[in-house]
C-alpha positions in Angstrom: -40.2 -47.2 24.1 -37.1 -49.1 25.2 -34.7 -49.8 22.3 -33.2 -53.3 22.4 -29.5 -53.7 23.0 -29.5 -56.2 20.1 -28.5 -54.6 16.9 -28.6 -55.3 13.2 -26.7 -53.4 10.4 -29.1 -51.4 8.1 -28.0 -49.6 5.0 -29.9 -46.2 4.8 -29.6 -43.4 2.4 -30.1 -39.8 3.7 -30.2 -36.4 2.0 -26.8 -34.7 2.1 -28.1 -31.6 4.0 -29.8 -33.8 6.7 -26.6 -35.7 7.1 -24.5 -32.6 7.4 -26.9 -31.2 10.0 -26.8 -34.5 12.0 -23.0 -34.5 11.9 -22.9 -30.9 13.1 -25.5 -31.3 15.9 -25.1 -34.9 16.9 -21.6 -35.9 15.7 -20.7 -38.7 13.3 -20.1 -41.2 16.0 -23.6 -40.8 17.5 -25.7 -41.0 14.4 -26.9 -44.6 14.8 -28.0 -44.0 18.4 -29.8 -40.8 17.4 -31.6 -42.3 14.4 -32.6 -45.4 16.5 -34.1 -43.1 19.2 -35.8 -40.8 16.7 -37.3 -43.9 14.9 -38.5 -45.3 18.2 -40.3 -42.0 19.0 -41.9 -41.9 15.5 -43.1 -45.5 15.8 -44.8 -44.7 19.1 -46.4 -41.6 17.5 -47.7 -43.7 14.6 -49.0 -46.4 17.0 -50.9 -43.7 19.0 -52.4 -42.3 15.8 -53.5 -45.7 14.7 -55.1 -46.4 18.1 -57.0 -43.1 17.9 -58.2 -44.0 14.4 -59.4 -47.4 15.6 -61.2 -45.9 18.6 -62.8 -43.0 16.6 -66.5 -42.9 17.2 -66.4 -44.9 20.4 -67.7 -42.0 22.4 -70.9 -40.2 21.3 -73.0 -37.4 22.7 -76.0 -39.7 22.3 -74.6 -42.0 25.0 -73.4 -39.1 27.2 -76.0 -36.3 27.0 -74.7 -35.0 30.4 -71.4 -34.0 28.8 -72.8 -31.6 26.2 -70.4 -28.7 26.9 -67.4 -27.6 29.0 -69.6 -26.5 32.0 -71.4 -29.8 32.1 -68.1 -31.7 31.8 -66.6 -29.7 34.7 -69.7 -30.5 36.8 -69.4 -34.2 36.1 -65.7 -34.2 36.9 -66.3 -32.4 40.2 -69.1 -34.9 41.1 -66.9 -37.9 40.4 -64.1 -36.4 42.4 -66.4 -35.7 45.4 -67.7 -39.3 45.1 -64.2 -40.7 45.0 -63.0 -38.6 47.9 -66.0 -39.7 50.0 -65.2 -43.3 49.2 -61.6 -42.8 50.2 -62.6 -41.1 53.5 -65.1 -43.9 54.2 -62.3 -46.5 53.6 -60.0 -44.6 55.9 -62.6 -44.4 58.6 -63.4 -48.1 58.3 -59.7 -49.0 58.8 -59.5 -46.8 61.9 -62.6 -48.3 63.5 -61.5 -51.9 63.0 
């Protein structure tokens, strides 16, 4: 996630030990940048978790009985890859013969 260059002043309260550790590792002059980047990463993680919650149950074994276990999934993936490769080769051959 790209953090905007526009900024707003925000008053935050942090635990003393966390602030000391930030000052030691990041430096007092870089705290805002560090906190903004960490917040952006956490917001992306939360959005991903919410998307997973919303899509829960979208896939079911009832609708995909051919994907019952790891062996069947591997077979299906190989089949799809072969099909895609054949399609690519066919498209390449078609371009050469034109």
